[in-house]
C-alpha positions in Angstrom: 167.3 -209.3 65.7 170.5 -207.7 67.1 170.8 -204.1 68.2 173.2 -203.4 65.4 170.7 -204.7 62.8 168.0 -202.5 64.4 170.2 -199.4 64.3 171.2 -200.1 60.6 167.6 -200.7 59.6 166.5 -197.5 61.4 169.2 -195.4 59.7 168.3 -196.9 56.3 164.6 -196.1 56.7 165.2 -192.6 58.0 167.3 -191.9 54.9 164.5 -192.8 52.5 163.2 -190.2 50.2 159.5 -189.2 50.8 157.0 -186.7 49.6 156.6 -185.4 53.1 160.2 -184.4 53.2 159.8 -182.7 49.8 156.8 -180.8 51.1 158.8 -179.7 54.1 161.5 -178.3 51.8 158.8 -176.5 49.7 157.3 -175.0 52.9 160.6 -173.3 53.7 160.2 -171.3 50.5 156.9 -169.7 51.4 157.6 -166.0 52.2 160.9 -166.0 50.5 161.9 -163.6 47.6 161.4 -164.8 44.1 165.1 -163.8 43.4 166.3 -166.2 46.1 164.4 -169.1 44.6 165.9 -168.4 41.1 169.4 -168.1 42.6 169.0 -171.5 44.4 166.9 -173.5 41.9 168.1 -171.8 38.7 165.9 -170.4 36.0 162.5 -172.0 35.8 161.5 -174.1 32.7 158.3 -172.1 32.4 156.7 -169.0 33.9 153.4 -167.3 33.4 151.4 -164.5 34.9 147.7 -164.0 35.6 145.7 -161.7 37.8 148.9 -160.1 39.2 150.4 -163.4 40.3 153.5 -165.0 38.7 154.0 -168.8 38.5 157.4 -170.4 38.2 157.5 -174.0 37.0 160.4 -176.3 37.6 160.4 -179.7 35.9 162.6 -182.7 36.3 162.3 -185.9 34.1 164.5 -188.9 34.1 164.3 -192.5 32.9 165.4 -195.4 35.1 166.2 -198.8 33.6 164.9 -201.7 35.6 166.5 -205.0 34.5 164.4 -208.0 33.9 164.3 -211.0 36.2 164.9 -214.5 34.8 162.2 -217.0 35.3 162.6 -220.2 37.4 162.6 -223.4 35.4 161.4 -226.8 36.5 162.0 -229.9 34.5 160.1 -233.1 34.9 160.9 -236.4 33.3 158.0 -238.6 32.3 159.1 -241.8 30.7 161.7 -240.9 28.1 160.5 -237.3 27.7 161.7 -234.3 29.6 159.2 -231.4 30.1 160.4 -228.0 31.2 158.1 -225.3 32.5 159.0 -221.7 33.4 157.6 -219.7 36.2 157.7 -216.1 37.1 160.3 -213.7 35.6 159.7 -210.3 34.3 160.8 -208.3 31.3 163.2 -205.3 31.5 161.6 -201.9 31.4 162.3 -198.2 31.4 160.4 -196.3 34.1 159.8 -192.5 33.6 160.2 -190.5 36.8 159.0 -186.9 36.8 158.3 -184.0 39.1 156.9 -180.7 38.3 156.9 -178.0 41.0 155.0 -174.7 40.7 155.6 -171.7 42.9 153.1 -168.9 43.1 154.6 -165.4 43.5 152.7 -162.3 44.6 154.5 -159.0 45.2 157.9 -160.7 44.7 157.3 -163.2 47.5 156.5 -166.9 47.2 152.9 -167.4 48.6 152.3 -171.1 47.8 153.5 -174.1 45.9 152.1 -177.2 44.3 153.7 -180.3 42.7 152.7 -183.3 40.6 154.6 -186.4 39.5 155.9 -189.7 40.8 159.4 -188.4 41.7 158.6 -185.4 44.0 160.6 -186.7 47.0 163.5 -185.6 49.1 165.8 -187.2 51.7 166.3 -184.1 53.9 
């Protein structure tokens, strides 16, 4: 493998979105003011309060269309008859990607966070 190929592959892999990078971004918010979070992330989709703690919930949902893949065909001729078989292939599908992030606020400061979903990833 050439050096250029290795450099390109390394750059591509380093640009991949990961949950670890998302967690790193969330960690930077711990200790920040609630107001700064709302200014940066916008108004939350949901908020609630319990035992003197506020929770701000941000949700993101999207659908991604994954096109189908055509099967491979193999034709065999036996005598005067042709037989065709198909192998592999897959149907098209929609994949739902979602991420719900919750910030816990105490005394106006972000104290912790949690997230769930299959799209909680970042590239930075």
